C-alpha positions as CSV (number, residue, x, y, z in Angstrom):
1,M,5.6,21.1,49.1
2,P,8.7,21.3,46.8
3,A,10.7,18.1,46.8
4,T,13.8,20.1,47.8
5,S,12.3,21.1,51.2
6,A,12.2,18.8,54.2
7,L,9.3,16.6,55.4
8,L,9.0,14.9,58.7
9,L,6.4,12.1,59.0
10,C,5.7,11.8,62.7
11,S,4.8,8.7,64.6
12,A,4.2,6.3,61.7
13,T,4.0,2.5,62.1
14,V,6.8,1.5,59.7
15,V,6.3,-1.9,58.1
16,D,9.5,-3.9,57.3
17,T,8.9,-5.4,53.9
18,R,11.5,-8.1,54.6
19,D,9.7,-9.9,57.4
20,G,6.5,-7.9,58.0
21,S,7.5,-6.7,61.4
22,L,5.9,-3.5,62.6
23,H,7.8,-0.5,64.2
24,P,5.3,1.9,65.8
25,A,5.9,5.5,66.9
26,T,8.6,5.9,64.2
27,D,9.5,9.2,62.6
28,V,10.8,9.4,59.0
29,L,12.8,12.5,57.9
30,V,12.9,13.3,54.2
31,E,15.3,15.8,52.6
32,H,15.7,16.6,49.0
33,G,13.6,13.6,48.0
34,V,15.6,11.1,50.0
35,I,15.0,9.5,53.4
36,T,17.7,10.8,55.7
37,A,16.7,9.4,59.1
38,V,14.3,6.8,60.5
39,G,13.6,6.5,64.3
40,P,11.7,7.7,67.3
41,G,11.8,11.3,68.4
42,L,13.4,12.9,65.4
43,T,13.6,16.7,65.2
44,A,12.5,18.5,62.1
45,P,15.0,21.0,60.7
46,D,14.0,24.6,60.3
47,G,11.4,25.1,57.6
48,A,10.5,21.4,57.4
49,R,6.8,20.3,57.1
50,A,5.8,18.0,59.9
51,V,2.9,15.7,59.3
52,D,1.3,13.7,62.2
53,V,0.6,10.2,60.8
54,T,-0.2,8.4,64.1
55,G,-2.2,5.3,63.4
56,R,-1.0,5.1,59.8
57,Y,1.2,2.3,58.4
58,L,4.1,3.4,56.2
59,V,5.4,1.2,53.4
60,P,7.5,1.8,50.3
61,G,5.6,3.1,47.2
62,Y,3.9,0.5,45.0
63,N,5.4,-0.4,41.6
64,D,3.5,-1.5,38.5
65,M,6.0,-3.8,36.9
66,H,4.2,-4.2,33.6
67,A,2.7,-1.0,32.3
68,H,2.5,1.0,29.0
69,P,1.7,4.6,29.8
70,L,4.3,6.0,27.3
71,G,3.7,6.0,23.6
72,R,0.1,5.0,23.6
73,G,-1.5,8.3,22.9
74,G,-4.1,9.9,25.1
75,D,-3.4,12.3,28.0
76,L,-0.1,11.1,29.4
77,P,0.0,13.6,32.4
78,A,-3.5,12.5,33.5
79,T,-2.6,8.8,33.1
80,L,0.6,9.2,35.2
81,E,-1.2,11.2,37.9
82,L,-4.0,8.5,38.0
83,M,-1.3,5.9,38.7
84,L,0.3,8.1,41.4
85,V,-2.9,8.8,43.3
86,H,-3.5,5.0,43.6
87,G,-0.2,4.6,45.3
88,I,2.0,3.8,42.3
89,T,5.4,5.6,42.7
90,G,7.3,3.6,40.0
91,Y,6.6,1.6,36.9
92,R,8.4,-0.6,34.4
93,Q,7.6,0.6,30.9
94,M,7.1,-2.5,28.8
95,S,7.2,-1.0,25.3
96,G,9.5,1.7,23.9
97,D,11.2,3.0,20.9
98,L,14.5,4.4,19.9
99,D,13.4,8.0,20.1
100,L,12.2,7.5,23.7
101,L,15.5,5.9,24.6
102,K,17.5,8.7,23.0
103,A,15.4,11.4,24.7
104,R,16.0,9.7,28.1
105,A,19.8,9.5,27.4
106,S,19.9,13.2,26.6
107,G,17.8,14.3,29.5
108,E,15.0,15.5,27.3
109,L,12.5,12.9,28.5
110,T,10.7,14.7,31.3
111,F,7.5,14.1,33.3
112,P,5.1,16.1,35.4
113,E,5.7,16.4,39.1
114,A,2.6,14.2,39.8
115,S,4.0,11.2,38.2
116,P,5.5,7.8,39.2
117,A,9.2,7.2,38.4
118,L,10.1,5.5,35.1
119,L,12.1,2.5,36.4
120,A,13.1,0.7,33.2
121,M,12.3,0.8,29.5
122,P,13.1,-1.3,26.4
123,G,13.4,-0.4,22.8
124,P,10.9,-1.5,20.1
125,L,9.2,-4.8,20.8
126,L,10.8,-7.8,19.2
127,T,8.4,-9.2,16.5
128,M,8.7,-11.3,13.5
129,L,9.1,-8.1,11.5
130,N,12.4,-7.0,13.1
131,T,13.7,-10.5,13.7
132,A,13.1,-12.1,10.4
133,T,16.6,-13.6,10.1
134,P,19.4,-14.5,12.7
135,E,21.4,-11.6,11.4
136,E,18.6,-9.1,11.6
137,T,17.7,-10.3,15.1
138,V,21.3,-9.7,16.4
139,Q,21.4,-6.3,14.7
140,T,18.0,-5.3,16.3
141,V,19.2,-6.3,19.8
142,R,22.5,-4.5,19.3
143,E,20.8,-1.3,18.1
144,Q,18.5,-1.2,21.1
145,V,21.2,-1.9,23.7
146,A,23.4,0.8,22.1
147,A,20.5,3.2,22.5
148,G,20.3,2.5,26.2
149,A,17.6,-0.2,26.5
150,D,17.4,-1.6,30.0
151,F,16.1,-4.9,28.6
152,V,14.8,-6.3,25.3
153,K,11.2,-7.6,25.1
154,S,10.0,-10.6,23.1
155,A,6.5,-9.9,21.8
156,A,5.7,-11.9,18.7
157,M,8.7,-13.9,17.6
158,T,9.4,-17.4,16.3
159,K,11.0,-19.8,18.8
160,E,14.2,-19.9,16.7
161,R,14.7,-16.1,16.6
162,F,13.9,-15.9,20.3
163,F,17.1,-17.9,21.2
164,D,19.1,-15.7,18.8
165,A,17.9,-12.6,20.6
166,Q,18.4,-14.1,24.0
167,A,22.0,-15.1,23.3
168,E,22.9,-11.6,21.9
169,A,21.1,-9.8,24.7
170,L,22.9,-11.8,27.4
171,R,26.2,-11.4,25.6
172,L,25.7,-7.7,25.9
173,G,24.7,-7.9,29.5
174,V,21.0,-7.0,29.0
175,P,18.1,-9.2,30.1
176,I,15.4,-10.5,27.8
177,V,11.8,-10.6,29.1
178,G,8.4,-10.9,27.7
179,H,6.1,-13.3,25.9
180,L,6.9,-17.0,25.0
181,P,6.8,-17.8,21.3
182,G,4.5,-20.6,20.3
183,G,6.2,-24.0,20.5
184,I,9.3,-22.8,22.4
185,D,11.2,-25.0,24.8
186,V,10.2,-23.0,27.9
187,L,12.6,-24.8,30.2
188,R,15.5,-24.0,27.8
189,A,14.6,-20.3,27.7
190,S,14.4,-20.3,31.5
191,R,17.6,-22.2,32.0
192,L,19.5,-19.9,29.6
193,G,18.5,-16.8,31.5
194,M,15.1,-15.4,30.6
195,K,14.7,-12.7,33.3
196,S,10.9,-12.5,33.4
197,I,7.9,-14.2,31.8
198,E,4.9,-11.9,31.3
199,H,1.2,-13.0,31.4
200,F,2.3,-16.6,32.1
201,G,3.9,-16.4,28.6
202,S,0.9,-14.9,26.8
203,G,-1.3,-17.1,24.6
204,L,-0.8,-20.7,25.5
205,G,2.4,-19.8,27.3
206,V,3.3,-22.0,30.3
207,L,-0.1,-23.6,30.4
208,A,1.0,-25.9,27.6
209,C,3.9,-27.1,29.7
210,C,1.4,-28.1,32.4
211,S,-0.4,-30.5,30.0
212,T,0.2,-34.3,29.8
213,E,0.2,-33.7,26.1
214,E,2.7,-30.9,26.1
215,H,4.8,-32.1,23.2
216,A,1.9,-32.4,20.8
217,I,0.4,-29.1,21.8
218,Q,3.7,-27.2,21.5
219,E,4.4,-28.7,18.1
220,A,1.0,-27.5,16.9
221,A,1.5,-24.1,18.5
222,G,4.9,-23.7,16.9
223,R,3.6,-24.5,13.4
224,G,1.0,-21.8,13.8
225,Q,3.4,-19.0,14.6
226,R,4.9,-17.9,11.4
227,L,4.9,-14.6,9.5
228,K,5.2,-14.9,5.7
229,L,7.4,-12.1,4.4
230,P,8.5,-11.7,0.8
231,K,12.0,-12.7,0.1
232,I,12.5,-9.7,-2.1
233,K,12.1,-6.3,-0.3
234,L,10.7,-3.7,-2.6
235,P,11.3,0.0,-1.8
236,F,7.7,0.8,-1.1
237,L,7.0,-2.4,0.9
238,G,8.6,-1.4,4.2
239,G,6.0,1.2,5.0
240,V,3.2,-1.1,4.1
241,V,4.4,-3.9,6.3
242,D,5.1,-1.5,9.2
243,K,1.6,-0.1,8.9
244,A,0.1,-3.6,8.9
245,M,2.2,-4.8,11.8
246,G,1.2,-1.6,13.7
247,A,-2.4,-2.4,13.2
248,V,-1.9,-5.9,14.5
249,M,-0.1,-4.8,17.6
250,R,-2.9,-2.3,18.4
251,R,-5.3,-5.2,18.3
252,V,-3.0,-7.2,20.5
253,V,-2.8,-4.4,23.0
254,L,-6.6,-4.0,23.1
255,N,-7.4,-7.7,23.4
256,P,-5.1,-10.4,22.1
257,V,-7.8,-13.1,22.6
258,N,-9.7,-11.6,19.8
259,L,-7.0,-12.6,17.4
260,N,-7.4,-16.3,18.1
261,K,-8.5,-18.6,15.3
262,P,-10.6,-21.7,15.9
263,E,-7.5,-23.9,15.8
264,D,-5.9,-21.7,18.5
265,V,-8.9,-22.1,20.8
266,A,-8.9,-25.8,20.2
267,L,-5.3,-25.9,21.4
268,V,-6.2,-24.0,24.6
269,D,-9.1,-26.4,25.2
270,R,-6.7,-29.3,24.8
271,A,-4.3,-27.8,27.3
272,V,-7.1,-27.2,29.8
273,R,-8.5,-30.7,29.5
274,T,-5.1,-32.3,30.0
275,Y,-3.8,-30.0,32.8
276,D,-1.7,-31.8,35.4
277,E,-0.8,-30.3,38.8
278,K,2.2,-32.5,39.2
279,R,3.7,-31.1,36.0
280,T,2.9,-27.6,37.1
281,R,4.8,-28.1,40.4
282,E,7.8,-29.5,38.5
283,L,7.8,-26.5,36.1
284,A,7.6,-24.1,39.1
285,E,10.6,-25.8,40.7
286,H,12.6,-25.2,37.5
287,F,11.6,-21.6,37.4
288,A,12.6,-21.1,41.0
289,A,16.0,-22.8,40.5
290,D,16.7,-20.8,37.4
291,G,15.7,-17.5,39.0
292,T,13.1,-16.8,36.3
293,W,10.6,-14.2,37.4
294,H,6.9,-14.1,36.6
295,V,4.5,-11.2,36.2
296,P,1.0,-12.8,36.1
297,T,-1.1,-9.7,35.2
298,L,-4.2,-11.6,36.2
299,I,-6.3,-8.5,35.7
300,R,-5.2,-8.3,32.0
301,Q,-5.8,-12.0,31.6
302,K,-9.3,-11.7,33.1
303,T,-10.4,-8.7,31.1
304,S,-9.2,-10.4,27.9
305,K,-10.6,-13.8,28.4
306,L,-13.8,-12.8,30.1
307,C,-14.1,-9.7,28.0
308,D,-17.9,-9.6,27.9
309,D,-18.5,-10.0,31.7
310,P,-21.1,-7.3,32.5
311,A,-19.2,-6.4,35.7
312,F,-16.5,-4.7,33.7
313,A,-18.9,-2.3,32.1
314,D,-20.3,-1.4,35.5
315,D,-16.9,-0.7,37.1
316,P,-17.1,2.7,38.8
317,D,-13.4,3.3,38.0
318,L,-14.5,3.7,34.3
319,R,-15.1,7.3,35.3
320,Y,-11.4,7.9,34.8
321,M,-11.5,6.8,31.2
322,A,-12.2,9.0,28.1
323,P,-15.4,8.4,26.2
324,G,-13.4,7.5,23.1
325,T,-11.5,4.8,25.0
326,L,-14.7,3.4,26.4
327,K,-16.2,3.2,22.9
328,T,-13.1,1.3,21.7
329,W,-13.4,-1.1,24.6
330,R,-17.1,-1.7,23.9
331,G,-16.1,-2.5,20.3
332,A,-13.6,-5.1,21.5
333,V,-16.5,-6.7,23.5
334,A,-18.7,-6.8,20.4
335,T,-15.9,-8.5,18.5
336,F,-15.4,-11.0,21.3
337,R,-19.1,-11.9,21.3
338,K,-19.4,-12.1,17.5
339,K,-16.3,-14.2,17.0
340,F,-16.5,-16.8,19.8
341,G,-19.4,-19.1,20.7
342,P,-20.4,-20.2,24.2
343,E,-18.1,-23.2,24.1
344,Q,-15.1,-21.2,23.0
345,R,-15.8,-18.5,25.7
346,A,-16.0,-21.3,28.3
347,T,-12.6,-22.5,27.1
348,F,-11.1,-19.1,27.7
349,A,-12.7,-18.8,31.1
350,A,-11.4,-22.3,32.1
351,S,-7.9,-21.3,31.0
352,H,-8.1,-18.2,33.1
353,R,-9.1,-20.2,36.2
354,Y,-6.0,-22.3,35.8
355,E,-3.9,-19.1,35.9
356,Y,-4.9,-18.6,39.5
357,E,-3.7,-22.2,40.1
358,L,-0.4,-21.3,38.4
359,A,0.0,-18.3,40.7
360,R,-0.7,-20.4,43.8
361,V,1.7,-23.3,42.8
362,F,4.4,-20.9,41.7
363,D,4.3,-19.0,44.9
364,A,4.4,-22.2,47.0
365,A,7.5,-23.3,45.0
366,G,9.3,-20.0,45.7
367,V,9.1,-18.6,42.2
368,N,9.7,-14.8,42.3
369,M,6.7,-12.8,41.1
370,L,5.9,-9.2,40.5
371,V,2.7,-7.2,40.3
372,G,1.8,-5.7,36.9
373,T,-1.4,-4.6,35.1
374,D,-0.6,-4.1,31.3
375,S,-2.2,-0.7,31.4
376,S,-2.7,1.5,29.3
377,G,-4.8,0.5,26.3
378,A,-5.8,-3.0,27.4
379,V,-9.6,-3.5,27.4
380,W,-11.2,-2.7,30.8
381,V,-7.8,-2.1,32.4
382,V,-7.9,1.3,34.2
383,P,-4.4,2.8,35.0
384,G,-3.8,2.9,38.7
385,A,-7.0,1.3,39.8
386,A,-6.0,-1.9,37.9
387,L,-3.1,-2.4,40.3
388,H,-5.6,-2.8,43.1
389,D,-7.7,-5.2,41.0
390,E,-4.5,-7.2,40.5
391,I,-3.9,-7.3,44.3
392,D,-7.4,-8.7,44.8
393,L,-6.9,-11.4,42.1
394,L,-3.5,-12.5,43.5
395,A,-5.0,-12.7,47.0
396,E,-7.9,-14.8,45.5
397,A,-5.2,-17.1,44.1
398,G,-3.9,-17.6,47.6
399,I,-0.9,-15.2,47.8
400,P,-0.6,-14.1,51.4
401,P,-0.6,-10.4,52.4
402,L,3.1,-10.1,53.2
403,R,4.0,-11.7,50.0
404,L,1.8,-9.3,48.1
405,L,3.4,-6.3,49.9
406,R,6.8,-7.6,49.0
407,M,5.8,-8.1,45.3
408,L,4.7,-4.5,45.2
409,T,7.8,-3.1,46.8
410,L,10.9,-5.0,47.8
411,S,10.6,-7.7,45.1
412,A,10.5,-5.0,42.4
413,A,13.7,-3.5,43.8
414,E,15.4,-6.9,43.9
415,F,14.4,-7.6,40.3
416,L,15.8,-4.2,39.2
417,G,18.9,-4.5,41.4
418,T,18.0,-1.3,43.2
419,T,17.6,-2.3,46.8
420,D,20.0,0.4,47.8
421,S,17.5,3.0,46.7
422,M,14.0,1.5,47.0
423,G,11.9,-1.3,48.5
424,T,12.3,-0.5,52.2
425,V,11.7,2.4,54.5
426,E,15.3,3.2,55.5
427,A,17.8,6.0,55.4
428,G,19.3,6.4,52.0
429,R,16.2,5.2,50.1
430,N,14.2,7.4,47.7
431,A,11.3,9.1,49.4
432,D,8.7,7.2,47.5
433,L,6.2,6.0,50.1
434,V,2.6,5.0,50.7
435,L,0.6,5.6,53.9
436,L,-2.1,3.0,54.7
437,G,-5.0,3.2,57.0
438,A,-4.6,-0.3,58.3
439,N,-2.0,-3.1,58.7
440,P,-1.3,-4.5,55.2
441,V,0.3,-7.6,56.7
442,A,-2.9,-8.6,58.5
443,D,-5.1,-8.4,55.5
444,A,-4.4,-7.9,51.8
445,A,-7.5,-5.7,51.6
446,N,-5.6,-3.1,53.6
447,L,-3.2,-2.6,50.7
448,H,-6.1,-0.6,49.1
449,R,-6.4,1.8,52.0
450,V,-4.0,4.4,50.6
451,V,-4.4,7.5,52.8
452,G,-1.2,9.3,51.7
453,V,1.5,9.2,49.1
454,V,5.0,10.6,49.1
455,R,6.7,10.9,45.7
456,A,10.3,12.2,45.5
457,G,9.7,13.9,48.8
458,T,6.4,15.6,47.9
459,Y,3.6,14.7,50.3
460,H,0.1,14.1,49.0
461,S,-2.5,13.8,51.8
462,E,-5.7,11.8,51.7
463,Q,-7.6,14.9,50.9
464,D,-5.1,15.7,48.0
465,L,-5.6,12.2,46.6
466,T,-9.4,12.4,46.7
467,A,-9.4,15.8,45.1
468,A,-7.1,14.7,42.3
469,K,-9.3,11.6,41.6
470,D,-12.4,13.7,41.4
471,R,-10.6,16.2,39.2
472,L,-9.3,13.5,36.8
473,A,-12.8,12.0,36.6
474,A,-14.5,15.3,35.9
475,A,-12.0,16.1,33.1
476,R,-12.9,12.8,31.4
477,S,-16.6,13.5,31.5
478,V,-16.1,16.5,29.3
479,D,-13.6,15.0,26.9
């Protein structure tokens, strides 16, 4: 069905993402990709497609708020369609480049019809390579903002340059998000306006702040995060350094845990052994007061820190991945096993268990959180399917069903400042919707029961979704 024609969803049970209230026997009219009317007994205009969805629960489309489908190679149309058929109608791209930003600005960045919406995108990641000095840091941020970056992302910076980047980004009216540099004053970054912290900070991250030995751990972490660059830049050196940094970032994407040195693991162990729930609650209260969002990406943390868990290799969703990708992932597992002994692997597992505790405590304190996966490229993280893994892990952490539904929908809109166009099923909102086979407020497991997707007004039935999944899997088997 073309997005320009009309669609009438008849007799849905509409779920209000604000309070979880249910509105049965409700019709939803979609025209030109936008919801134009919501209520009982609506009449379809001439030529409209009417679909009886009695017994189905209608919610806004899901949003993967930490994803990397663009610029990672592979079959982009298949990756985007795989996300869509799992109910993802929008995503926040967490890595970018100036060419992508320029293509978007000129209207040359286009996507297949069976694709979620690109909600936001940064420029190149901020690393120690493009933020070597205060002056270079400011220039890098300015260049990205001028190219149209929606935010700047800290990836591998020093704590000093982070605050330089934060100050310039905020001066220009653009948020800074991402990883926490080793040894950084986390409360200062939060207080000054860090918009979102990803993966609980990545590495030690906020776990260090929950330790009774925080100061000593942060001091040691800060000393370990330095990149030694030559003071004299030779003409041929730039390409060499760029190539080396690119190789490092590919390894980070695959599994950042594999880059840990023995002293890094020892710091993680120290943070785990000295964890204090009272400090965690106090930290959460600061984040809530500052309005600092968190994107836990528990599935990414789990696949990285428990990389050799046999269950990952037996996941039926691997049918969607190309043989070459699976070979790379198995190589990451081999590296993990070879590099880390049983005690070190136990340390990673223990730190991951505390991430569930962080999610629970943060939620109880009113910290705003979003659902993200860190797909594509991350070991064992299957685009689309991983969002449902993340739902399960957040539910395991104690996040209630309505809160999860909000995190997937309305909270994403609130974070982006787009509640006038997404996050609720109301007139004037984009027609990006998910039909569920059971009440998502009653049980988080029902968030998996996707039986229909509407993207920009185009309706994909349960049969369409099943057929697309089978087709995508079959194509991978012959790659």
